C-alpha angles and dihedrals in degrees: 000000000000126000111211110206138186112213133196106254102174140357113257128237107209117338115015121229148158093299089067094061140055134192134230140167126226134171110276114252117239114232119267124208109310093014139114128215107213146175112230113234105172133012124202117227110207138174092241088070090076091061091046091062097039124107088251107036101197122209098011138030113284129238111267120233109266092023127118111271110258118241143146119238151147122265143175118239112239097176134358140203092168122099114251096023129097136178110282095032116133113226142180121222149116098306097160121203096309137107103224112019130168112233136193110251093217090058094047130082126209111229118244101216091188085077095053148316127292089262090050089056088056092046129020094012095040133097093275090058092046088053091055092046096052093038092059099031102044108016101035098027090212115205130201114271096023127128114251127189120194125190122209082021095167092056131092098275096028096058092055095043091051092049092048086056091052092048088052090054094248129149099253126197124179133202118212140151118258138008094271094058093043090051089051090053094050103033102033105027095031101231115171092235141355128207120209101212090192091061097046125090091188113035093178090060093044091056090048091054092051094042106029093169094050136248127298093184133019118192104199123203100157114038121195121075093352092058089047091053092049092050089057090058102047122125125220112288092018121157128218120200110201105208103154146351103208094154090060098042092079099024117128090218125022114248115240112225109232104181102065093096097077096050103081100070092046096057094238119172120212118181138162124212145182120226091219088070087071097051093125090058100048091107090055092052094045092050090054093044093048091051089054091049090053090050091053092241097113127055136165126206109215123206103205126190117194122234136024089256090069096063097093090048091048091054090054091048090055092059093044091053091240096137129082108201135358107340115223138159122228100220102173148335 
């Protein structure tokens, strides 16, 4: 059997795209002891990928030139030499951009389909949803009745963060790019207001109009000027959860935050986090998320591209803001 792979060809400057990758085919590797041979079904496309292929990779080791592009995904086990796994099992793991990888069983999780469907495991039970859960529960300590602002609110993490705020009876405002995404936030997800940052000359003023009494919590997915505008609208004792900085990942020049100076006297907490730090509590989060899915209170719009070949294009789409919802590639099945 052949393993189709997409390899990192060059490090991007700015927005990554198809020119930064190349494809090859090699014989698929049979599983060794403790390993699984799988067929990749879905691949997650995430903002962190841009840092993995940068010259300086950030919080984790980067992808080497000529190596398979790193990615998490869902796969079907074809053969197993790992205890607890059998052919036909559906699993979640680091599949990479390849059709038939061999994975370590100890780094792979069998999916519990009693919690949700295969698509749920890519969306509202996936890593993006866990990021939103721990960001609001542990980092921001969101309380009922507070005012929550979420940037990139139509994206994979943002959708879940905004809905958790609604479930917690908060006043929730989302920031997104374009009227279609803002309509989705208001009309489909039920947010109290949506700000189209592309249509605003003064984002600070736009946030103030939507949240005239200020923000208790800001869930930041983008960094840069949007973070600065949110900082200018914080109330005393506000909390800021720094989840991502997608606007700065491809920026030619880093944006210097200007509104930090007024934070000290107002007892404002600003903290970044990584979802992987909460690995031992994933079951707790998924149990809560699954219950909300069953109640019809939590949904996730998936933006699905068909075929492994579309993965490089999908990564570029993510940084152009061309997706609405959690962006994934359907690689097989």
